[in-house]
N, C-alpha and C positions, 0 to 999 in steps of 0.2 A: 661845245657839248651841251646838249639841252638839259641834262640832269646834273651837270657839274656843280651848280650853286648849292644843291642840297648836300653835296659831299664836303664843301669847303670848310664847314665848321669843325670837321674832324682833324683838319691839318694843323690846328693849333694845340693839339694834345701834347702832353709830355709822355715819356715812356711809361710812367705810372698812371694808368687810366683810372678815372672815376668809374666805379662799377656800373652805375646807372647809365652813364654816357656810352660805355662800351657795349652794354646790352642793347642800347638804342642802335648802335652801329650794326650789331649782329642781326637785329630784327629787320634792318633795311638792306641787308646783304642780298644782292640780286645777281644770281649766277648767270642769268640770261641777258643781262644788260652789258653789252660790250663797252659802253662808256665807263661803267663801274670798274671793269677790269683794267682799262687804260688808266683810270684815275688812281687805282690802288698801286699799280706799277710805278706811276709817276711819283707817288707820295710814300712809297714803302720805306725809303731810307729816312731816318734810322729806325723805323718802326718794324721790328721783327714780326709782329703780329700781322701786319699787312703783307709782308713777304710770304708768310705762311698761307694766307688766304689767296694770294696770287697763285701759289703752287696748287692749292686745292682746285681753283677754278680751271686752271690749265689742264690739270689731270682729268677733270670732269669732261672738258671739251675734247680731250684726246682719248676718250673711251678707256679711261683707267690705265693708260700706258705710262704714266709718270709717277707711279707710286714709289718707285725706288728713289726718285728725287725728293719726295716728301720725307722718306726715312732718312736720307742723307742730310737733309736740312735739320731734322730733329736731332740727329747724332752730333751735329756741329754746335748745338746749344749746350749751355751748362747742364750737367746731368740732373741737378735738382730742379731745373726749369722745364724739363721735357714734359712732365705730367700736365703742366698748365696748358701747353699747346694742344695736347690731346683733348683737354676739356673744351677748348674753343671750337671743336668740331661739332659739339652737341647742338648748339643753337641753330646754325644753318641747316643741320641735319633734320630739324623739325620741318623746315620748308622743302628741303631737297634730300629725301632719305638716301638717295644713291649718290650723294656728293662724293663719297669715298666707299669703294668696295672693301668692306671690312675683312672678308674672307681672303681676298688677294693681299690686303695689307698684312694679315697674319702670316700668310705664306712668305711674303718678303721678309718679315721679321724672323721667321724660322730659318730662312736661307742665311740671313745675317748671323744668327746664333751658331750655325754649323761651323763657322770659321773662328769661333772664340773658345777660349779656355773658360768654361762656364763658372767653376768655383771662384776663380780670381776675377772674372769679368762682371760678376753679378752686381757688385757694389756700384758700378757705373751704369748698369742696365736697370737697376732697381726702380728708378722713377718711371721708365716706360712700362716695366712689368706691372707696377701698381696701377698706372693709368689704364692699361689695356685689359688687365685681368681682374682688377678689384674696383677701382673708383668709377670708371666711365663706361667700360665695355666688359664683356665676359668671355674673353678668348679662352678656349678649352685646350687647344693643341700646345700652346706655349707652356703651361704648367706641367702637362704630361711629358713634354720633351725635357724640361729642366729637371724633373724628378729622376731621370736616368743618370744624371751627372752629379747627384748629391754625394758629398763625401762627409766623413766624420767631422772635418774641420770647417765645413761651409755653414757656419752657424747662422749667418744672416739669411742665406738662401733657404735653410730649413724653416726659420721663423716665418718668412713670407709665404712659403708654400703651405705651411700649416694654416696661416691666416686665410689664404685663398681657398683652401679646402673647406675651412669652417664656413666662410662667407657663402660659398656655393653649395655647401653640404655634399661634397663629392670628393672621394679619395682618388687623387691623381697618381698615387703610388708612393707618397711620402711616408705613410704610416709603416709600411714594410721596412723602409730604410731606417726609420726611427726605432723600430723594434730591434733591428739588428744592432744599431749603435748603442741602445740602452742596455742591452744584454752585456755589452762590453764595458759598462760602467760610465758611459758618457751621459751628461744631463744638459738640457737646453732650457732657455727661458721662454717656455711655450705653455706654461701652466694655464693661463687665462683662456687662450684660444682652444686648447684641448678640452677644458672644462665646458666652455660654451658649446663646442661642437658635440660633445657627448650628450649634453642636455637637449640639444636640438635634434640630433639624428635619431631616426627610428630604424636605421640599418644595424642589424645585430652584429655583423662582422666588424663594422666600424667601432661600435661601442666596446666589443670584446678586445679589439686591438688597443684602444685607448686605455681600457681597464688594465690590461697587461702591462702597458708602458708605465702607468701610474704605480702599479704594484711593485714593479722592478725598482723604480726610483725610490719609493717609500722604504722598501726592504733595504736598499743600499744606505739610505739615510739613518736607518735604525741599527745598523751593524755596530756603530760606535756612538751611542747617543750622548756620552758625557760632554763633548765640546759644545753641544747645543744648549746646555743649561748654565751658561755663564751669564754674568750681568750684561755683557755685550749682546748676547743673543736675546735676552728679555727686552733690552732697550730697542733692538731691531723690531721685535714684535709690536711694541708700542707705536712705532713709526710705520706700521702697516707694510712691512717688507713681505714680498711674495715668495713663493716657492719654498716655504718652510714645511716642516713635518706636519704641522697643524693643517695647513692648506690642503695637503694631499689626503690626509685622513678625512677631512670634511668633504672633499670632492668625491671620494670613493663611495660615499653613501648613495650616489646616483647610479652606481654600477654594482648592484648587490649580487654578484656571482659567488660561487662557492669559495673561490680563492680569496676574494675580498672579505667575506665573513670570517674566514679562518684567520686572516691577517689582523682584522679588527679585534677579534677575541684574544689573540696573542697580546695585543697592545693593552687591552683592558686588564689582563692578568699580570702584566709586567710592572711590578711595584717600582722598579727603577725609573719608570717614566712618569711617576707622579710628583716629581720634584718641581717641575715647571707649572706655574699657576695656569698658564694658557692650556696645558694639557688637561687640567682638571675640567675646564669648560667643555673641551672636545669629548672627553671621556663621559662626562655627564650626559652630553648630547646623545651618544650612542647607547648609553644605559637606559634611554627612554624605552628601548625594546627589552630591557632586562630590569624591570622595576624592583625585583626582589634581590638583585645582586648585592653582595655584602658591601661593596664600595659605594653604592648609590647614595645612602644617607650621609656618609662621611664626606664625599666629594661635593654633594649639593650644599651642605652646610658651609664648607670651606669657600665655595664659589660665591654664595650669597651674603657672606659676612666679610667681604674684603674691606680693607681700610679705605677711608674716604678718598685718599689721594691716588688710589689705583684706578686709572681712567681708561684702561684698554678695552673696555666692553663695547665701545662704539666703533671698533675696527670695521673696515669695509668688507662686505661679503665678496666684493670683487677680487679680493686677495685670498679668498678661500676660508677666511675665518668665520666662525659661526656668529651671526648677529645675535645679540642677547634677546632681541624680540622673537627670534626663531624659537627660543626655548619656551617662551610664555604663550605663543599663539597655539601651541599644542595643548589642548585643555587637559589631556591625560598625563602631562609630563610632570608638572609640579603639583604637589598637594596644596590645599588651601593654606595649611600652616606654613609650608615653604614659601608660598607667594607672600603671605603676611610678613615673613622673615625678611624677604627681599625689600619690603617697603622701608626698612631701616637704613638702606644704603642708597646714597645719591646715585651710585652706579646703576642700580637696577630699578630705581623708583619709577621712572617713566614707563618702562616696559611692564612692571608688575602691576601698575594701576589698571592697565587695559582689561585684563580678564575679570577684575573685580566688578566691572559694570554688569557682568552676567549674573551677579547675585542680587541685583537691586530689588528683585521681587520675592526673594526668599527671606521671609521675616525672621526665621529662626537663626539663619547665618548672619543676617544684617547686623545684629547687635555686636557680635564678635568682631566683625569687620570694622564697624564704626569706632569701637574702643581702640582697636589696633591702629587705625588711621590717625585718630587724635593723638595717641601716644607717639606715633611716627612723626607727626608734625612737631610736637614738642621736642623730640630728640633731634630732629633736623635743625630746628632753630638753635638749640644749645650747641650742636657741632659747628654751626655757622659762626656763632659768636666766639669760637676759639680761633678763628682765622684772623690773621693780621688785618688791622683796620685799613691798610693801604692796598690789600689784595682785592681784586675785583670779585664780587659775588652777585648773584641774582636770586630772585625768589621763585624761579621756575619749578624746582622740585617741590616746594611747598604748594605752589599752584596746582601741580598735578594731583597731589594728595587731596587738596581741598575740593577739587572738581568732582572727585568721587562722591563726596558727601552731599552734593547738590541733588543726587538721585536717590538718596536714602532718607528715611524718616527718623530724625533725631528726637529723642525725648527731651524734656526740659533740662534735665541734669547734663546730658551730653551737649545740648545746645549752649548752655551756660559755660561748660568746661572748654568747648572749642573757642567760643568768643573770647574768654579770658586768656587762653593760650595765645591766640593771634594778637590781641591788643597788647598783652604783656611783651610778646616777641617784637612787635613793632616798636614799642617804647625802648627796648633794649638795643635794637638794631640802629635806631636813630642816635642813641647815645654812643654806641660802639663804632658804627660806620657813619660818622657824622657827615662826611663829604660825598657819600654815595647816594645822591638824591634819587637815582633810578630805583634803587632798592626800596627806599621809603615809599615811593609811588606804587611800586608793584605790590608790596604788602598791603598798603591801604586799599588798593583796588581789589585784592583778594578778599579782604574783609567786607567790602561793599558788595562783591559778587555773591556772597553767601547771605545777603540780606541782613547783615548785622548793622547796627547803628554806628556810623563813623563819627567820633567825637568832633565837636566844632574846631578843636585845636589842630586836628589833622585834615580838615576839609580842603585846605589849599594843596595838599599832597595829591589829591585826586586829579585824574586827567579831565579834559574838557567835557567829554561825553559822560563820564561818571557824575560830574558836578551837575550836568543837565538832568540826568536821571533822578538825582535827589531832589532837585527843584520841582520836577514834574510830579514826583511822589507827594511833595508837600502841597502842590496845587490840586491834588486829588485826581490827576490825569492817569488813566490806565494805559498800558501799552496798546490795547486794542483801539482805544480812542485816538491815540497819536497816529497809529497806522492808518486809520480812516482819514484823519486830517491830511496826511501826506498824499493819499489818493485824491482827495478833493482839491489839493493844490497842484495836482498833475505832476508831482515829483516822482511817483511810482505808478506803474500801470494798474488799472482797475482790476485786472484779473490776477494780480499777485496774491499769494496765499500767506496769511499771517502765521508766523512760527513762534509759538510761546516759549520755546526753549532758549531763545537768544534775546539779548537786549534789542528793543525795537529800532533804535538808532545807534550807530549808522548802518546796522545790518540790513535794514529794510531797503537801503539804496543799492545793495549789491545784486548782481543779476542772477536770475535762475536760468535764463536762456539768452541766445544771441540778440533777441529782439528788444532787450531791456533798454531803458532810458538812462544809459550809464556809459562812462568812458574812464577806464583806468589807463593812464598814459605812462608808458615806460620809455624814458629818453634813450635807452639802449636798444629799443626795438627797431624794426626795419621801416616802419611807416612814419613819415614826418608828422609833426603835431597838427599842422594846418589841414593835411589830408584826413587824418583821423577825426578831427573836429567836424569837417564837412560831412564825412561819411556817416558819422553818428548822429548829427543834430540838424543837418540841412536836408529838407525834404525832397530836394531835386538833385539829379545827377549832373555833375559839371565836368567839363573837360579842361585839364590844366595845360598850360604852355610853359615849357622850361628852357628851351634853347633859344638863343638870341635871334636866329634866323626866322623861326616861326613867329616870334614876337614882333620882329621888324616888319613882317608882312601884314600885320594887323593895321588897317587904316586908322590914323590918329583920331579922326572925327567920329569913329565908331566905338571908341573906348570910353566906358563910363568909369570915372575915377571916384573911389569912395573917400580918399583923402589926398592931400597935396603936400609936397615937400616944401618946407619953409627955407628959401635960399639964404635967409639971414643967419641960420644956424649952421655952424661948421660941424659936420658929422660925416665921416668917411664911409662907414659901413651901413648902407641902406639896402634893405632886401625888398625886392619887388615881387609881387605875385600876380599872375594873369590867369584868368579862367574864362570859359565860354559857357553860356547857358541860354537856351532858346534863341540861338542865332545872334546873340549879342555878346560883346566882349567887356570884361570887367577887370579893373586893376585896383590893387591897394598895396601899401608899403608899410614897413616898420623900420625903426631905427634898431639895427641888429647888433647884438653883442657877439662878434667873432664866431658866428655859426652855432652858438650855444642854444639849441632848440628850447631847452627847459627854462632858460632865462628870458627868452623872447615870448613865452606863452601869454603873459598878460596883455602885451600889445596886440598879438594876433587875436586874442579873445575880444579885445575892445573893438577892433575893426569888424570882427564877426558879428558882434551885436548890432553894429551899424547896418551890416548886410541883411540881417534878419528883419530889421525895421524897414529897410528899403524894399524888401520883397513882401512887406505887410504881414510878416510872421510875428504878430504882437503877443501871442500867447506863450512865448518861449524865451527864457533867459537862461544862460549857463551859469551854474554855481560851482564853486570849489567846495569839496567836502570839508576841508579843514581838519587839522590835527590828525594827519594821516600816517603817523609813525608806526602804527600797528599794522600797516599794509605795505611794509617794505620801503616806505618813503616815496612811493610813486604818487604822482598827482592823480586825484580822483575827481571826476566831474559828473554832474547830472543836470538835466534841464527841468525847469518848473515854470508854472505860470507866474509872471513877476508880481502882479498885484496880490494874487492869492498867497503865494509863498512868503512874500514880505510881510503880509498881514499875519500869517501863521507864525512867522519867526519872531514877531513881537511877543508872542505868547511863549514859544518854545525857547527862544534865545539860544539857538544852536550856533556852533562855530562856522556853519556854512555861510559863504559870502559870494556876492557877485564881484568877480575880479576884473571887471571891464575898466582897467586903468591903463591908458595908453602912455607909454614913456615918451617924453619930449626932452631932448637935451637942454640943459641949462647952461648959462654962461660959465666959462671955466673959472674955477676958484683960484685965488692967488697961489695957494700951495701947489696946485696942478701946473699953473703957468711956470712956476719956478722949476718944477721937475722937468717939464717939457723943454724949457730953455736949456737946462743942463744936458738932457739927453740929445737934443739937436746939436749942441756944441760938440758933444762927444762923437756923434756920427760924423760931423763935419771934419773933425780931427782924426777920425778913424781910430780913436782910443782916448785914453786919459792918463794923467800922471797919478800914480798911487800915492796916497797920503802916508802909507806905511813905510815904503822904502824909496820913494821918488822914482821908481822904475816906470817905464811906459807900458801900460796895459793895452794891448791891441785887441780890438773887437773883431769878430769874423766879418767877412764881406757882407754888406747889407743885402738882404733878400736872397742869400745863397744857402741858407740853412733849412733843413727839415725841422719840424717841431721837436723831434727827438734830439737832434744835434743841439738845438738851442737850449733845450732843457738840460742836457749834459753840461753845456757851457755855464748856464746859470748856477747849477749846483756846484760846479768847479770853482765859481767865484765867491762862494759863501765866506771863506776866510777874509777875502778882500773887502767884502761888505762889512763884516764885523769890525775889521781894523779901522775902516773909515768912520764907522759909527763911534768907536772908542774916542775919537778926537773930540766928541761933544759930550763925553760922559758926565762932566760936572755942570753942564748947562741945564737950566730949568726946563727947556723944551727938548731935552735929550730924547724922550720917547718919539716925539714927532720927527726929529732929525733922523733917527734910526729908520723910521717908517718911510721917510722920504728917500733915503738911500736904497732901501729895499725896492720901492716902487720905481726908482730910476733904473735899477738893473733889470727888473721885469720888463720895463718899457723897452730897454735895449734888446732884450731877448725876443720880445714880440716883434720888434722891427726887423729882426733878422729873418723872420719867416714872411715878411711882406705884409703884415697885418697892421694897418694904420689906425685901427680903432683901439687906442691905448687907454681904454676905460676913461672916457671923457669926463666923467664925474666921479672922482676917486672916493669921495666920502658919502655918496648918497645912493645912486641907483645900483652901481656894481663896483664897490671898492676893491682895489687890489689887495687890501688887507684891512680887516676891521679892528680898530683900536679903541673903541668907545669904552671898554672896560678899564683902560688905563688913564682915561682923562680925569683931571682934577685929583689925582692921587700923588702923594708924596712918597717917592721910592728911595730907599737907602741904597748904598753901593752894591750890596749883594743882590738886591732885588733888580737893580738895573742890569747887572751882569746876567742874571737869570732871564730877564726880559729879552736880551739879545738872542738867547737860545730859542726862545719862542718866535721872535720876529724872523730869524734866519733859519727856521726849521726846513730841512731839505725837502721832506715829503710835501709839506704845505706849499713851499715855493713852486714845486713842480706842477701842482694842480692848475696853475695859471697857464700852462702850456699844453693842455690836453686838447689837441685839435683833431678834427676829422680829416685833415688834409693828408696825413701819411701814417 
């Protein structure tokens, strides 16, 4: 077969395909190539996906006469897997729209359903229903047919039909059934979809039916309200439970018909319902339309003066609860005095701060707000200091309050009072929360952001960028001057506009549009780092080669190698990259750490700099932003002219750095050789003798485990690790012995999933566990026992087995 070689690479797959490879297969799917069909049939066992495509191709060639065979095949699969097979129709359908006649397929499905007891059969049919009517196609006859057979007990069928109706914004008949059942007192877990459907639909009949259903449910809930006001009920509210009375009340505001308004007024007047604190927020919400109601002031005050530990205000609106911000974004809801009252509560602080920005130009009101905010900051600090020193706290609420004052004009007395409040609060927090360094840093940065002088004794508490800003200020450099320097160094585009409201760095390096000279790389994103790097900073478009067959077809004498493997270094995991540009082929490699893209970035960057030089792109080097904790921990990169930016950085001394450091394996340390020898002996013996009880501990078959299974095994062996370490408890090198035991078990688990790169340099480039904080320390017995809990922490151990493989 002439085309057979191009198919051969797919025959090595396992049943769990790599998504990228499987999409490659789908893109090459050729319905008109008879050799392809022969090849699929030849290789279909045990690949159920290939069997499915074989049926699709035959059905196509037989003028849609084999659709019943396709359905029979789907019904033979596990019920939960059927939806996946339907999804695999979509890709070839792009090339061959008529590969499957969907109308005929729906008719065959309907014929199949006519022989079933729908309410009991739906749990088995659910996956096909979701695939055909929700996820991948929009069959209309199926939901209409199913609606005829809905019964009071068919809860799952009702839920799926409501979801289908909401997604397609079409009533297939389920609302009439639901009205009938709700009148009889039945309730279903359909709140979210009904709410979303009512908000989306413009059909009056649909909205009225949904409103009636909700009114019936709410009326039923309110008949005996007492059971809902127990501690258990309030605890459920704090955990965002759906389908509560509050949720239905909140929802009904979207459906303001006469019956709804009557019902809400009854609730407002019912004093018995004011016991639950959550009801107070809901009632206050509706009293926005009744500002003079006698309950308004009482309920508002109760709501905005909650104890500090009442944290329910952040409940998700997806559950129907009122977001606290919803109350503040209506400018006519809270008075200014009520808003200032809310500043006293951590609960409301963030939301209450937002509307106060609207008063920044009203001089008369400003003074009242400034004094209230300063008092609120002082009160917040004092409440914070009453918290146990070991309980985690942060300065975010104080930061919200302080940020308001950046937009107001403080007089000298207010300026002095605020500075004293913050500095005194910082000193007390350092004394009380001595171990919470993050809090010290946050408070110091708040002080600096308000342009107060940070005392020299607190200077080291600042972050890197804040320290830079102070140095620039002492040098007499203005933000505008620094901004222009960055333009001159080609670190930011010349057309970027200076924003005086934000610190010049690192904010100037963030993009305003997609054409910016900037890359924020998220290791959990879909795009590999090397592709993102080339797309952002390489001026030419390249073609990448991924599969072995395409690479093997490149003539060796036409490949330009940017680096060469050193055969003297033993390193199992080497990752190669091949690309084509301007009819030439290029190759580079890195020593890879088990597929961890974020660990491999420096080596890729180092080769990329070589590539830029090879193509005579000498005006560009990639820098790491440095100190990126404020941006979610993602790596941040920008390009700049190397000579110009390096010269500029001698002045600015920013934490930005050129990370072109290529990792090269070093010779194995004696410690690692010892561990490696132990684990190879254990593998050879298929286990080891436990020091604890002399029992033989068998390890799973080598290379037979998924990473999840290996992780479970590793965590299961924690007690065994600890007991082995206890044998060395009195030795001087106890810490190292315990770490060696830990690393031995991790090495065993790594080997179970067939990864031979067992962290070749344990203590330098990528240690299995960092132990530097315990070196040269004298630990007593209790400290050594506590150390075991740290070394053999289950969550920390498991991080070494997070693979992309499964």
